[in-house]
C-alpha positions in Angstrom: 78.1 8.8 -9.9 78.8 6.3 -7.2 79.2 8.9 -4.5 76.0 10.6 -5.5 74.1 7.2 -5.5 75.5 6.4 -2.1 74.5 9.8 -0.8 71.0 9.2 -2.0 70.8 5.9 -0.2 71.4 7.7 3.1 68.8 10.4 2.7 66.0 10.4 5.3 62.6 9.1 4.1 60.4 11.6 2.5 58.0 13.2 5.0 54.4 14.0 4.1 53.8 17.6 3.3 53.1 19.7 6.4 49.6 20.7 5.3 48.7 17.0 4.9 49.7 16.2 8.4 47.9 19.2 9.7 44.8 18.2 7.8 44.9 14.6 9.2 45.3 16.0 12.8 42.3 18.2 12.2 40.2 15.2 11.1 41.4 13.2 14.1 40.2 16.0 16.4 36.7 16.1 15.0 36.5 12.3 15.0 37.5 12.5 18.7 34.9 15.2 19.3 32.1 13.2 17.6 33.0 10.2 19.7 32.9 12.1 22.9 29.6 13.6 21.8 27.7 10.4 21.3 29.3 8.8 24.4 27.9 11.6 26.4 24.3 10.9 25.6 23.8 8.0 23.2 22.8 5.4 25.9 26.3 5.3 27.4 25.5 7.5 30.4 28.8 9.5 30.4 27.0 12.8 30.7 30.0 14.7 32.0 31.7 14.3 28.6 29.1 16.8 27.3 31.0 19.7 28.9 34.1 19.0 26.8 33.0 17.0 23.8 32.9 20.0 21.4 36.3 21.4 22.4 38.3 19.2 20.1 36.0 20.2 17.2 36.6 23.9 17.9 40.4 23.3 18.0 40.1 21.6 14.6 38.1 24.6 13.3 40.8 27.0 14.5 43.5 25.0 12.8 41.9 25.5 9.4 40.6 29.1 10.1 43.0 30.6 7.5 42.2 28.1 4.8 39.1 27.9 2.6 35.8 27.7 4.4 35.1 24.4 2.8 37.6 22.9 5.2 35.6 23.9 8.3 32.4 22.8 6.6 33.9 19.4 5.9 35.1 18.9 9.4 31.7 19.7 10.7 30.2 17.0 8.5 32.7 14.5 9.7 31.9 15.3 13.3 28.1 15.0 12.6 28.5 11.7 10.8 30.7 10.1 13.6 28.3 11.3 16.4 25.2 10.0 14.7 26.8 6.7 13.5 27.9 6.1 17.1 24.5 7.1 18.5 22.6 5.0 16.0 25.0 2.0 15.8 22.0 -0.3 16.4 20.2 1.0 13.4 22.3 -1.2 11.1 21.3 -4.4 12.7 17.6 -3.3 12.9 17.7 -2.6 9.1 19.3 -5.9 8.4 16.7 -7.8 10.4 13.7 -5.8 9.2 14.6 -5.5 5.5 16.3 -8.9 5.0 19.3 -7.3 3.2 22.8 -8.2 4.3 25.0 -6.1 6.6 26.7 -4.2 3.7 23.4 -2.9 2.1 22.0 -2.2 5.6 25.1 -0.3 6.6 24.8 1.7 3.3 21.2 2.6 4.0 22.0 3.6 7.6 24.9 5.7 6.3 22.5 7.7 4.2 20.6 8.5 7.3 23.8 9.3 9.2 24.9 11.6 6.4 21.6 13.5 6.4 21.7 14.0 10.1 25.3 15.2 9.9 24.1 18.1 7.7 23.0 19.7 11.0 26.5 20.0 12.3 27.7 20.9 8.8 25.4 23.9 8.8 26.6 24.8 12.3 30.2 24.7 11.1 29.4 27.0 8.1 27.6 29.5 10.3 30.3 29.3 12.9 33.1 30.0 10.4 31.3 33.0 9.0 30.7 34.4 12.5 34.3 33.9 13.4 35.5 35.6 10.2 33.4 38.6 11.2 35.0 38.9 14.6 32.5 37.2 16.9 33.7 35.1 19.8 33.8 31.3 19.4 31.7 30.6 22.5 28.9 33.0 21.4 28.8 31.7 17.8 28.9 28.0 18.9 26.0 28.5 21.5 23.8 30.5 19.1 24.5 28.2 16.2 23.8 24.9 17.9 20.7 26.1 19.7 19.4 27.7 16.5 19.9 24.6 14.4 18.4 22.3 17.1 15.2 24.2 16.4 15.5 24.8 12.6 17.1 21.7 11.2 14.4 19.3 9.7 15.5 16.2 11.5 13.4 13.1 11.1 14.0 12.2 14.7 14.6 15.3 16.9 17.3 15.1 19.5 18.9 17.8 21.7 22.2 18.4 23.4 20.2 18.5 26.6 19.4 14.8 26.4 22.7 14.1 28.1 21.3 15.3 31.4 18.1 13.3 31.6 19.3 11.5 34.8 20.0 14.8 36.6 16.7 16.2 37.8 18.1 19.5 39.1 19.8 20.1 35.7 16.7 19.7 33.5 14.1 21.8 35.4 14.7 24.9 33.2 12.9 23.0 30.5 9.7 24.4 32.0 11.0 27.8 31.0 12.3 27.2 27.5 12.2 23.6 26.6 15.1 21.3 26.0 17.0 23.9 23.9 17.3 26.1 27.0 18.8 23.1 28.8 21.2 22.6 25.9 22.5 26.2 25.9 24.6 26.1 29.1 26.3 22.8 28.2 27.2 24.2 24.8 28.3 27.5 26.3 30.6 25.7 28.7 32.3 23.9 25.8 32.9 27.3 24.1 34.2 28.9 27.3 36.7 26.0 27.9 37.9 26.4 24.4 38.5 30.1 24.9 40.3 29.4 28.1 42.6 26.8 26.4 43.5 29.3 23.7 44.3 31.9 26.3 46.5 29.5 28.2 48.3 28.4 25.0 48.9 32.1 24.0 49.8 33.0 27.6 47.0 35.5 27.8 44.7 36.3 30.7 41.8 33.9 31.2 38.6 35.1 29.5 36.4 36.1 32.4 33.2 36.9 30.5 32.6 33.5 28.9 33.7 31.6 32.0 31.5 33.7 34.3 28.5 33.6 32.1 28.7 29.8 31.3 29.5 28.6 34.8 27.3 31.2 36.4 24.5 29.8 34.2 25.3 26.4 35.5 25.0 27.6 39.1 21.7 29.3 38.3 20.4 26.3 36.6 21.1 24.0 39.5 19.7 26.5 42.0 16.5 26.8 40.0 16.3 23.1 39.6 16.5 22.5 43.4 13.8 25.1 44.0 11.5 23.7 41.2 11.8 20.1 42.4 10.8 21.1 45.9 7.9 23.2 44.7 6.5 20.7 42.3 6.8 17.9 44.8 4.8 19.9 47.3 2.0 20.5 44.7 2.0 16.9 43.7 1.6 15.7 47.3 -1.5 17.9 47.6 -3.1 16.7 44.4 -5.7 13.9 44.0 -4.1 10.4 43.5 -4.9 7.9 40.8 -3.6 4.3 40.5 -2.6 3.3 37.0 -1.7 -0.2 35.8 0.5 -0.8 32.7 0.5 -4.0 30.7 3.5 -5.1 28.7 2.9 -8.4 26.9 6.2 -8.7 25.0 4.9 -9.8 21.6 7.3 -9.7 18.7 7.0 -7.0 16.1 5.4 -9.4 13.6 4.0 -12.1 15.9 1.4 -9.8 17.5 -0.2 -9.2 14.1 0.2 -12.8 13.0 -1.3 -14.2 16.2 -3.7 -11.5 17.4 -5.6 -13.9 19.5 -2.6 -14.6 21.7 -1.9 -10.9 22.0 -5.4 -10.2 23.1 -5.3 -13.1 25.5 -2.2 -11.9 27.2 -3.5 -8.4 27.6 -6.7 -9.7 29.3 -4.7 -12.2 31.5 -2.3 -9.6 32.8 -5.0 -7.0 33.3 -7.0 -9.4 35.4 -3.9 -9.9 37.6 -3.7 -6.1 38.0 -7.4 -6.0 39.0 -6.9 -8.8 41.5 -3.7 -7.3 43.1 -4.0 -3.5 43.1 -7.5 -2.6 41.8 -6.2 0.3 39.6 -8.3 3.3 38.5 -7.1 2.9 34.9 -5.4 0.1 33.0 -3.2 1.1 30.0 -2.4 -1.2 27.1 0.3 -0.2 24.5 0.0 0.9 20.9 -2.0 -1.5 18.6 -2.7 -3.8 21.5 -6.0 -4.9 19.9 -5.2 -6.0 16.4 -8.7 -6.5 15.0 -9.9 -3.4 13.2 -12.8 -1.7 14.9 -15.5 -0.2 12.6 -16.6 3.3 13.1 -20.1 2.4 14.2 -19.0 0.3 17.2 -19.6 2.2 20.4 -19.4 -0.6 23.0 -16.5 -3.0 23.1 -17.3 -5.0 26.3 -17.7 -8.3 24.4 -15.1 -7.6 21.7 -12.2 -6.2 23.7 -12.3 -5.9 27.5 -14.4 -8.9 28.3 -14.3 -9.7 32.0 -12.4 -6.6 33.1 -14.1 -4.2 35.5 -11.7 -1.3 35.1 -11.6 1.5 32.5 -9.0 0.7 29.8 -7.0 3.0 27.6 -5.6 0.9 24.7 -4.2 1.2 21.2 -6.2 -0.2 18.3 -6.7 0.0 14.6 -9.7 2.0 13.4 -11.3 1.7 10.0 -13.5 4.5 8.7 -15.1 5.5 5.4 -13.6 8.8 4.1 -14.2 10.8 1.0 -11.6 8.8 -0.9 -12.7 5.4 0.4 -11.7 3.3 3.4 -9.1 4.8 5.7 -7.0 3.3 8.5 -6.0 5.1 11.7 -3.6 4.3 14.5 -6.0 5.0 17.3 -6.1 5.3 21.1 -9.4 4.3 22.7 -10.8 5.1 26.2 -13.3 2.5 27.3 -15.3 2.5 30.6 -15.6 -0.6 32.6 -19.0 -1.3 31.0 -17.4 -1.2 27.5 -18.7 2.2 26.4 -16.1 4.1 24.3 -15.9 7.6 25.8 -13.2 9.0 23.5 -10.7 8.3 20.8 -7.5 9.9 19.6 -6.1 9.2 16.1 -2.3 9.5 15.8 -1.7 12.9 14.2 2.1 13.0 13.6 2.7 9.9 11.4 6.2 8.4 11.0 7.5 8.6 7.5 8.4 5.1 6.0 6.8 3.4 9.1 3.2 4.5 9.0 3.2 6.0 5.5 5.4 6.3 2.4 6.2 9.8 1.4 4.6 10.4 -2.0 3.0 7.0 -1.7 -0.4 8.3 -2.7 1.0 9.7 -5.9 3.2 6.7 -6.6 1.6 3.5 -5.2 4.4 1.4 -6.3 6.4 2.7 -3.4 4.2 0.6 -1.1 5.1 -2.4 -3.2 8.7 -1.7 -2.7 8.3 -1.3 1.0 5.6 -3.9 2.0 6.1 -3.4 5.7 5.3 0.3 5.6 1.8 1.2 6.8 -0.8 3.2 4.9 -2.4 5.2 7.7 -4.3 8.4 7.7 -3.3 11.2 10.2 -5.8 12.3 12.8 -7.3 15.8 12.8 -7.4 16.7 16.5 -5.4 16.5 19.8 -8.3 16.4 22.2 -7.7 14.6 25.6 -9.5 11.4 26.5 -11.9 11.6 29.5 -11.6 9.4 32.6 -14.4 10.5 34.9 -13.5 14.1 35.9 -10.0 13.7 34.6 -8.4 14.5 31.2 -5.7 12.5 29.7 -3.6 13.6 26.7 -2.4 10.6 24.8 0.7 10.5 22.7 1.1 7.5 20.3 4.5 6.1 19.4 7.2 8.7 18.9 4.9 11.7 19.5 6.3 11.8 23.0 9.8 12.8 21.7 8.3 15.9 20.0 8.3 18.9 22.4 6.4 21.2 20.2 3.7 18.7 19.3 3.2 17.8 23.0 3.1 21.5 23.9 0.2 22.0 21.5 -1.6 19.0 22.9 -1.2 20.2 26.5 -2.4 23.7 25.5 -5.4 22.2 23.8 -6.6 19.9 26.6 -5.0 21.1 29.9 -4.7 17.4 30.9 -4.2 15.9 34.4 -2.0 13.1 33.0 0.2 12.4 30.0 0.1 8.9 28.6 2.3 7.4 25.9 1.5 4.1 24.2 4.2 2.8 21.9 6.0 -0.2 20.5 9.8 -0.4 20.4 10.0 -4.1 19.6 11.5 -3.1 16.2 14.8 -2.6 18.0 15.0 -5.7 20.2 17.0 -5.7 23.4 19.2 -2.7 22.6 19.7 0.8 24.1 17.0 2.3 21.9 14.0 1.6 24.1 15.9 3.2 27.1 16.8 6.1 24.9 13.2 6.6 23.9 12.2 6.7 27.6 15.0 9.2 28.3 13.8 11.6 25.6 10.2 11.3 26.8 11.1 12.3 30.4 11.5 15.9 29.2 7.8 16.1 28.4 6.9 15.5 32.0 9.3 18.3 33.1 8.2 20.8 30.5 4.6 20.6 31.7 4.8 19.3 35.3 2.6 16.3 34.6 3.0 12.6 35.4 3.8 10.6 32.3 2.7 6.9 32.1 4.3 4.9 29.2 2.8 1.5 28.2 5.0 -0.3 25.6 4.6 -3.6 23.9 8.1 -5.0 24.8 9.7 -2.3 27.0 10.5 0.1 28.4 7.2 0.7 30.2 7.5 3.3 33.0 5.9 6.0 35.1 7.7 9.3 35.3 7.0 12.0 37.9 6.5 15.7 37.0 10.2 16.5 37.6 11.6 13.7 35.4 12.3 11.0 38.0 11.3 7.4 37.0 9.0 5.9 39.7 8.9 2.5 38.2 9.9 0.8 35.0 10.0 -2.6 33.3 12.9 -4.2 31.4 13.2 -4.9 27.7 11.9 -8.1 26.0 10.0 -9.3 29.1 6.3 -9.7 30.1 5.6 -7.2 32.9 2.7 -5.6 34.7 3.4 -2.3 36.5 1.4 -0.1 38.8 2.0 3.3 40.4 0.2 6.1 42.1 0.1 9.3 40.0 -1.3 12.7 40.9 -3.8 14.7 38.8 -2.0 18.0 38.2 -3.0 20.8 35.9 -2.0 24.4 35.2 0.5 25.8 32.8 4.2 26.6 32.5 6.3 29.3 30.9 7.3 26.9 28.1 3.7 26.1 27.3 3.0 29.8 26.6 6.3 30.9 24.9 7.6 27.7 23.4 11.1 27.3 22.0 12.2 30.9 22.4 15.9 30.0 23.0 16.0 28.3 19.6 14.5 31.2 17.8 16.8 33.6 19.7 19.9 31.5 18.8 18.8 31.3 15.1 18.3 35.1 14.9 21.7 35.7 16.6 23.7 33.3 14.5 22.3 34.6 11.2 23.1 38.1 12.4 26.6 37.1 13.3 27.1 35.2 10.0 26.3 38.3 7.9 27.2 41.3 10.1 30.7 42.2 11.3 31.1 42.7 15.0 31.5 46.3 16.1 34.7 47.3 17.8 33.0 47.7 21.2 34.4 45.4 23.8 31.0 44.0 24.7 28.7 41.9 22.7 26.0 43.1 20.3 22.5 43.1 21.9 21.3 40.0 20.1 24.3 38.0 21.2 24.2 39.3 24.7 20.6 38.3 25.1 21.4 34.9 23.8 24.1 34.4 26.4 21.8 35.6 29.2 19.4 32.8 28.0 22.2 30.4 27.9 23.5 31.4 31.3 20.1 30.7 32.8 20.0 27.2 31.4 22.1 24.1 31.6 24.9 22.3 33.0 25.5 19.7 35.6 27.1 19.2 38.8 25.5 15.9 39.5 26.7 14.5 42.9 23.4 13.5 44.6 21.3 14.6 41.6 21.1 11.3 39.7 18.0 9.2 39.4 18.8 5.8 41.0 15.4 4.3 39.8 16.5 4.5 36.2 18.8 2.0 34.4 22.2 3.5 35.0 23.7 3.6 31.6 20.6 4.6 29.7 21.4 8.1 28.5 19.7 9.5 25.3 21.0 9.9 21.8 19.3 10.8 18.6 16.6 8.2 18.4 14.7 6.6 15.5 11.5 5.3 16.9 9.8 3.0 14.4 6.2 2.6 14.8 3.7 -0.2 14.5 2.7 -0.7 10.8 0.3 -3.6 11.2 -2.7 -3.7 9.0 -6.1 -4.3 10.7 -7.4 -7.8 10.6 -11.0 -8.6 9.8 -13.3 -7.4 12.5 -13.6 -9.6 15.5 -11.8 -12.8 16.5 -12.6 -16.0 14.7 -13.7 -19.1 16.7 -10.3 -20.8 16.4 -8.4 -20.6 19.7 -4.6 -20.3 19.3 -2.3 -21.2 22.2 1.5 -20.8 22.5 3.7 -23.9 22.4 4.1 -25.8 25.7 7.8 -25.2 25.5 10.0 -22.6 23.8 12.8 -25.2 23.3 13.2 -26.4 19.7 12.3 -30.1 19.1 15.0 -32.6 19.3 16.7 -33.7 16.0 14.9 -36.6 14.5 16.5 -40.0 13.7 16.7 -41.0 10.1 13.3 -41.7 8.5 12.5 -45.4 8.0 11.7 -46.7 4.6 7.9 -47.1 4.0 6.5 -50.6 3.6 6.5 -51.9 0.0 3.2 -51.5 -1.8 1.2 -54.7 -2.1 -0.3 -54.2 -5.5 1.0 -53.6 -9.0 -1.6 -50.9 -9.7 -4.6 -49.5 -7.9 -6.7 -46.5 -8.3 -9.5 -44.4 -6.9 -12.2 -42.3 -8.4 -13.2 -39.1 -6.7 -15.1 -36.2 -8.2 -14.7 -37.5 -11.7 -10.9 -38.0 -11.4 -8.8 -41.1 -11.6 -5.8 -41.4 -9.3 -3.6 -44.2 -10.3 -0.8 -45.7 -8.1 1.6 -48.1 -9.8 4.2 -50.5 -8.3 7.0 -49.5 -8.8 6.0 -45.9 -8.9 6.6 -43.8 -11.9 10.1 -42.3 -11.7 10.0 -38.6 -10.9 11.9 -36.2 -13.1 14.2 -33.5 -11.8 11.3 -31.1 -11.7 9.2 -33.5 -9.7 11.3 -33.5 -6.6 9.3 -30.8 -4.9 6.5 -31.7 -2.6 4.2 -29.2 -4.3 2.0 -30.6 -7.1 4.9 -32.7 -8.4 3.7 -35.8 -6.5 0.7 -35.9 -8.8 1.3 -35.9 -12.5 -1.5 -33.8 -13.9 -3.6 -30.8 -13.0 -5.5 -30.2 -9.8 -8.8 -29.8 -11.5 -11.5 -32.5 -11.9 -11.9 -34.7 -14.9 -8.2 -35.7 -15.2 -6.2 -38.9 -14.7 -3.3 -38.4 -12.3 -0.4 -40.8 -11.9 1.2 -41.0 -8.5 4.9 -40.3 -8.9 5.9 -39.9 -5.3 7.1 -42.6 -2.9 5.4 -46.0 -2.9 2.0 -46.0 -1.3 1.3 -48.9 1.1 -1.9 -50.9 0.6 -3.4 -49.8 3.9 -3.1 -46.1 3.1 -6.4 -44.8 1.7 -6.2 -42.9 -1.6 -9.1 -40.6 -0.8 -10.8 -39.0 2.2 -14.3 -38.2 0.9 -13.8 -35.8 -2.0 -10.2 -35.2 -0.9 -7.6 -37.2 -2.8 -4.1 -38.2 -1.6 -1.7 -35.4 -2.4 1.4 -35.8 -0.3 3.0 -38.6 1.7 5.4 -38.0 4.6 7.5 -40.8 6.2 8.3 -40.2 9.9 9.4 -42.3 12.9 5.8 -42.4 14.1 4.6 -43.9 10.8 3.3 -42.4 7.6 1.4 -39.1 7.3 -1.0 -38.9 4.4 -2.2 -35.6 3.3 -5.4 -35.2 1.2 -6.9 -32.2 -0.6 -10.0 -31.6 -2.7 -9.4 -31.0 -6.4 -10.7 -28.0 -8.0 -14.3 -28.6 -9.0 -15.1 -30.8 -6.0 -17.6 -29.4 -3.5 -17.1 -25.7 -2.9 -13.5 -25.8 -4.1 -13.0 -24.0 -7.4 -10.0 -22.4 -9.0 -10.1 -18.6 -8.9 -12.9 -18.3 -6.3 -12.7 -17.3 -2.7 -13.7 -20.6 -1.1 -11.1 -22.8 0.5 -10.7 -26.4 -0.6 -11.0 -29.1 2.0 -7.8 -30.5 3.5 -7.2 -33.6 5.7 -4.2 -35.1 7.4 -3.9 -38.6 8.8 -1.1 -40.6 10.7 -0.8 -44.3 10.0 1.2 -46.1 12.6 3.7 -48.8 11.6 1.1 -51.4 12.7 -1.3 -50.0 10.1 -3.7 -48.5 12.7 -4.7 -44.8 12.5 -3.2 -42.6 15.2 -5.2 -39.4 14.3 -7.1 -37.8 11.5 -7.8 -34.0 11.3 -9.7 -31.8 8.9 -7.3 -28.9 8.8 -9.8 -26.3 7.6 -11.3 -25.8 11.1 -7.8 -24.5 12.2 -7.3 -22.1 9.3 -7.0 -18.4 10.0 -9.7 -17.5 7.5 -12.5 -19.2 5.4 -11.4 -17.9 2.0 -8.4 -17.2 -0.2 -6.2 -19.9 1.3 -4.5 -22.9 -0.3 -2.2 -25.4 1.5 0.8 -26.0 -0.8 3.2 -28.0 1.4 3.0 -30.1 4.6 5.7 -31.5 6.9 5.5 -33.7 10.0 8.6 -33.4 12.2 9.1 -34.1 15.9 5.4 -34.8 16.5 4.4 -31.4 15.0 2.5 -31.0 11.8 3.5 -27.9 9.7 1.6 -26.5 6.8 1.4 -23.3 4.9 -1.8 -21.4 4.2 -0.8 -19.8 0.9 -2.7 -17.1 -0.9 -4.8 -18.5 -3.8 -3.5 -15.7 -5.9 -2.1 -12.3 -5.2 -2.1 -11.5 -1.5 -4.1 -8.2 -2.2 -7.2 -10.3 -2.8 -7.0 -11.5 0.9 -5.9 -8.1 2.2 -2.4 -9.4 2.8 -3.8 -11.8 5.4 -2.5 -15.1 3.9 0.6 -17.2 3.2 1.5 -17.9 6.8 3.2 -21.0 8.2 1.3 -23.0 10.9 2.7 -25.3 13.6 0.0 -27.7 14.8 -0.1 -30.3 17.6 -2.1 -33.2 16.2 -2.4 -35.1 19.5 -4.1 -32.2 21.3 -5.6 -30.6 18.2 -4.3 -27.1 18.8 -2.4 -24.5 16.8 1.0 -23.9 18.5 1.8 -20.8 16.5 1.2 -19.1 13.2 3.9 -17.1 11.5 3.4 -13.6 10.1 1.6 -13.3 6.8 3.3 -13.5 3.4 6.1 -15.8 4.7 5.3 -19.2 3.2 4.1 -20.5 -0.1 5.3 -23.3 -2.3 7.7 -25.7 -0.5 9.5 -25.2 2.8 12.2 -27.1 4.8 12.2 -28.0 8.5 15.7 -28.0 10.0 16.8 -28.4 13.6 15.9 -25.1 15.1 14.6 -23.2 12.1 12.4 -23.6 9.1 13.5 -22.3 5.7 10.4 -20.8 4.0 9.8 -18.4 1.2 7.1 -16.2 -0.3 6.8 -14.7 -3.7 4.2 -14.4 -6.5 5.1 -12.9 -9.9 4.7 -9.2 -9.3 5.0 -9.4 -5.5 8.3 -9.2 -3.6 10.2 -12.5 -3.3 12.0 -13.5 0.0 13.4 -16.4 1.8 12.8 -16.6 5.6 14.4 -18.3 8.6 11.5 -19.0 11.0 12.0 -20.1 14.6 10.5 -23.6 15.1 9.6 -22.9 18.7 7.9 -19.6 18.3 7.1 -19.0 14.6 9.0 -15.7 14.6 10.9 -14.6 11.5 14.5 -14.4 12.6 16.0 -13.3 9.2 15.1 -12.9 5.6 16.9 -12.5 2.2 15.7 -11.3 -1.2 15.5 -13.8 -4.0 15.2 -12.9 -7.7 11.8 -14.6 -8.2 9.4 -16.9 -6.4 11.1 -20.1 -5.3 9.9 -23.6 -6.5 12.4 -25.9 -4.8 14.6 -25.8 -1.7 17.4 -28.3 -1.0 20.0 -28.3 1.8 22.9 -29.7 -0.1 25.3 -29.4 2.9 25.1 -27.9 6.4 24.9 -24.2 5.9 24.4 -24.3 2.1 21.0 -24.0 0.5 20.1 -24.6 -3.2 17.1 -22.6 -4.4 15.4 -23.2 -7.7 13.2 -20.3 -8.6 10.9 -19.2 -11.4 12.1 -19.6 -15.0 14.1 -22.8 -13.9 17.0 -20.8 -12.5 19.2 -21.6 -9.5 20.6 -19.5 -6.6 22.8 -20.5 -3.7 22.4 -19.2 -0.2 24.5 -19.5 3.0 22.9 -20.3 6.3 24.8 -19.1 9.3 24.5 -19.3 13.1 21.7 -21.9 12.9 22.6 -23.0 16.5 22.0 -19.5 17.9 19.1 -17.0 18.3 20.5 -14.8 15.5 20.7 -16.9 12.4 21.4 -15.4 9.0 20.6 -16.3 5.4 22.6 -14.6 2.7 22.9 -15.1 -1.0 26.3 -16.3 -2.2 28.0 -13.8 -4.6 
């Protein structure tokens, strides 16, 4: 026994079964392949990897060729998931910022999308395996399968293998013959040919001459055709009539442009006047939803409303409201206006973005819009007519319509335009690679139809692209910019305009034939496959020395792109008389020293009668209960209606502080280094103020200096965003800035969602510094160093906490809470106590409050 035990101790460690190690290596190969795939075109600029990125996947497919087909299918899914997760890596952060959920739920939602997109490569793997089992060459099956699925797979955001080559003008000119799929074919075929060559070298066979000759011959033909076409189009362009276009990029945040539409309109006019003064363009282009006030259908001249002092035709994005058979409808609309303000044409966005501009099945199940409050509810347009500019025709593409080759082909065929224009808004994605990717995808539309493409975006990248795909000029991301460039009025048609995506249809027919029909014994290919390879040969690949486009940002190569659109709701027609101006400085206010104690009250009890009410102040004040700590209502014991006696239970009220301002009674008291801020409001039943009606009550704020003099007094109503449905529920005075919230009187639907914003006000100069987006503040809020903790919720409406930038009013992050909050307390740096409806408590973490990317997350 002892010897046997000793022998066992010296046995080598057990090795994993051979099939397990083989399986792990196959997975590693497809992970490598997926990584090379997204690095070749997902904004990383390593286009040359596109010629080899699929080879490791094919090697993995070969390793499991004798096993069950599910192995090949699974490997294809892994490749697809890795390539899309790498290409859309920025989607997780966008979802976290936009939805307010933490990183784990956001990553989970993004993974669902990655998985759906991976089904494209899963289908390719299944068809490839069936074709190989029936004797078809790998390079033929791969080229036909990928090209066919690029056409047939129902992707929410279409992308193409060809996108890797957007910086190589000679490489992409064959798009005017067969669209981006024709450009994809040669790059895919080269991968297949290299795989065949590697297998031949491994098996010590002769190199496969046919796949190498066809694929690399196709590369040579592609580049030769590209050189010819660039020269020919440049010559035609030089002979065409010139136009000067100006592009305006105002860099408004995704929410701030709807929350402060006056500032957005002011910026567009200001920068357009600069263009008129400097270059006198023939056309000025504003981006999608540049004018945020809904324009009624009967309006035909917008000189006073929109373009004001401008003396140049303007093409701009706006929000149209029209009466349809089922009631009021909203449209995401492009307007063409002459210099005199006459509207000469409109185009309503036709291809709406699911979840952004509408909720699938939302008309059948309206609750879906409640679950996704930031989703729009737009109606699609019913035509693709061009917009007129004198004798010229302009086809306008809104938002991500410019990444849809088939849609653009229909629009060009419909209008035979002289110029393509795209107006969009990529502010959803911040300063990431996505805006550059969007531009890269759009460049193919210029090549497919040999037209100039002008792109005006809200926050970048705005650009002008010439008819062979070179970027003439472009802006950066997250910056204000005005661009101008000379374009040429070209017309005519291309082969692609007439025949469309024939390489995709040919590939789909070929791969389906190969998947269900065994290859004949003949040494040559079947007719369908042979024709597919001829198409692939006359298509794509790149030899790029000297072919790059130096005017474009170097590492901005395309990937599959999710282009969210603007989902703002139209604001009541026309600006209100209040003028909003941005803060004088974007720096946050300095931290304030500890608040001084207020002077002692000079009377035991005093009171004031106003509108039939009795407000009683006692010395010492009545002690607040735990539920009276909030600054909302709790400072007055009793209802807010007339005919009641209310006891002041807040801090002591000095003798020199008035208890009323007309019908408005003292409601809140704020101690600050500058003195004491008293806030007054009308009780329900006084004047026009009534509970459950639309009229706003009257609100006043006053600063008493320590020497008992009055520094300023303001009636706040004149600075409100609207005249009805608003109720101020909390006020703070910090760093010389007065903050208040304009809460909804009841459900936000009664105010069309245009309520419950937070306002920053400069009382010295009587001006609004900023106004946050709607539905971000009711009940109480906290002012911290750089940020404000605010919340919004109302019974059956979604409930959130927000971190709002004190300098700009932008929402930096949000988190879901179980119900509407009633009290906020910062119990320690970075830890927030929240008491919400039904007297329950939740705890939240505040992170990175000293940075531009703060986070608020609920403790688990």
